Every structure is written in structure tokens, then in C-alpha cells.
C-alpha positions, 0 to 999 in steps of 0.5 A, spaced: 510 152 712 517 157 711 522 156 717 522 161 722 529 164 720 526 165 713 521 171 717 524 178 718 522 181 725 515 183 724 512 189 727 505 187 728 502 193 731 505 197 726 502 193 720 495 194 724 496 201 725 497 202 718 492 198 715 487 202 720 489 208 717 488 206 710 481 204 712 482 197 710 480 191 713 484 184 713 480 182 707 482 188 703 489 187 704 489 179 702 486 181 696 491 186 694 496 181 696 493 176 691 491 182 685 498 186 686 503 180 687 500 174 686 500 171 693 495 167 696 494 170 703 487 169 707 484 174 711 485 170 717 493 170 716 493 177 715 489 178 722 494 172 725 500 177 722 497 183 726 496 179 732 503 177 732 501 169 732 505 169 725 510 173 721 510 174 714 516 171 709 521 176 706 517 176 700 510 177 703 513 183 708 515 186 701 508 185 698 505 187 704 509 194 704 506 195 697 499 194 699 499 198 705 503 204 702 509 204 706 516 202 706 518 195 708 522 198 714 516 201 717 513 193 718 520 191 721 521 191 729 528 193 730 533 190 725 539 186 728 542 181 722 545 183 716 539 180 712 534 184 717 537 191 715 537 189 708 530 188 708 529 194 712 532 198 706 528 194 701 534 192 698 535 185 695 541 181 696 544 182 689 543 190 689 546 190 696 552 186 693 553 190 687 553 197 691 558 195 696 562 191 691 562 184 693 560 178 688 553 176 689 554 169 691 559 171 696 555 176 700 549 171 700 554 166 704 556 171 709 549 174 710 546 166 711 552 165 716 552 171 720 559 172 719 562 178 715 568 177 711 569 184 707 575 188 706 575 195 709 572 199 703 567 194 703 565 194 710 565 202 710 560 201 704 556 196 707 555 201 713 553 207 709 548 203 704 545 200 710 545 206 715 548 202 720 551 205 726 558 202 729 554 198 734 549 196 729 555 194 724 558 190 729 552 186 731 550 185 724 557 182 722 557 178 728 564 181 730 561 183 737 566 178 741 572 179 737 571 187 738 571 186 746 577 181 746 581 186 742 579 192 746 581 188 752 587 187 750 588 194 747 587 197 754 591 192 758 597 191 754 600 196 748 594 199 745 598 201 738 598 194 736 591 193 736 590 199 731 590 195 725 586 189 727 581 194 729 581 198 723 580 192 719 574 190 724 570 197 724 569 202 719 573 208 723 578 213 721 585 211 723 586 217 727 580 217 731 581 210 732 588 211 735 585 217 740 579 212 742 584 207 744 589 211 747 584 214 751 581 207 754 588 205 755 590 211 759 583 210 763 585 203 765 592 204 767 590 210 771 584 206 775 589 201 776 595 205 779 590 209 783 587 202 786 594 200 787 595 206 792 590 203 797 596 198 799 596 191 802 591 186 801 585 190 801 589 194 795 590 188 791 583 186 792 581 193 790 585 193 784 582 186 781 575 189 782 576 195 779 580 192 773 574 187 772 569 192 772 573 196 767 574 191 762 567 188 763 564 195 760 569 196 755 565 195 749 560 200 752 566 205 754 568 204 747 562 206 743 561 212 748 568 215 746 567 213 739 560 216 738 558 209 734 552 207 739 
């Protein structure tokens, strides 16, 4: 049996709907997988896929899409990882690596580790080819925690110092990134100044609460301003 991590996030209800729309029984699907793709899949396995009891491997999912006359992406739940986004686009690793300008083995290692190490040009190409929003790009490349840390530092210290590291992290034009970071910085500082005006111990407590609340939500605030959610 294939390990769990080898199976993409399968959308069982979609598979069942697509099969029914074609007037096919699970046995017809199993026959198509064998006749067209050489995959020995029992009708009972097809039924188990549709019930969510099992998930097809990447190869089985691609073949199933062919049998059901749909794209692999239509058989996937919401993709999260680089691998899941790639499968949803019907790309093999070598094809994606070539299109974004990365050596094949290097891309495979990054996909397997969940840590993207491409440069700014390659990052922009990756987001474009896979159709990723900024938020999807950050999650898929394993950069969410790093992004949050950088945004918190930019809001609380000198935002200009974080334009370059954030530019390396995200495929965002520099001028747009500067505007967003300056906005976050000004929002945070304005909130702190306002709460300081309450005075006394109560004001100090309010300042801390306001600052913690802002920083806890800073990534969501960033997406709202950057338009990348």
C-alpha cells in the first residue's frame, strides 16, 4: 500500500458526481483504468475512493481524471502544498521545473521538503504557472511563519529595513510592498500612540493589549492591504 503522504487531497464527492454524470458504474471506471492506463484497480477500490475510505495515488488520480473526462484539479480538494498545486494543474515535476527555470532534481527536493528556495524570478514564475495567490504561495512554500515574523518586525521597528527580505520571500513589486509596509507601520504606531494617551497603569495595559492584538492579526492585515489572500 502507498504511504499516506503519496496521495493528493482527493475530492470523493466530486469523483462520484462526475462518474454518475457520465452514466458509468464503478466497474466501468475500473475497466477504463485498466484498459487505458494499465492500472489494476478493482471496482471496490473505486467505490472506496468515492466514499472517502481510500485515496488514489498521484498516478491513479491522473488516470481517473482521464477516464472521467475531467482535469486532475476537478478531483482534488483545496490544494495546499506545492505538490498538490502541481497535480491540480496536471503538471509533472520535470515540466514544472523547466517552466520556472529550476533544475529538475532541485525542484523535487524542494517539493518533498516543503521548503522553497528559488530566487525572486523563479518565485514569480512558480506563482504564475501554478496560478497561486500570494497567500497560497506563502503556505505552499512553507514561508508562513517567516512572513509573520518579518511583518511584525517591520511594523514595530524600521519598516524600510524589511523591504528587501520580504521582496525575496514574496513575488510582489517593490513599490507596492513599500506602500503596504509603510501602511502597516503607521497603523501600528498610531494605535500605540492612541492607547498611550489613556494614561496611568490602565493606559499601559491597554497599550500592550492593542499591540498584541494588532501583531497577532498582522498577516491577515497584510493580505487585506496587499490583495493577495
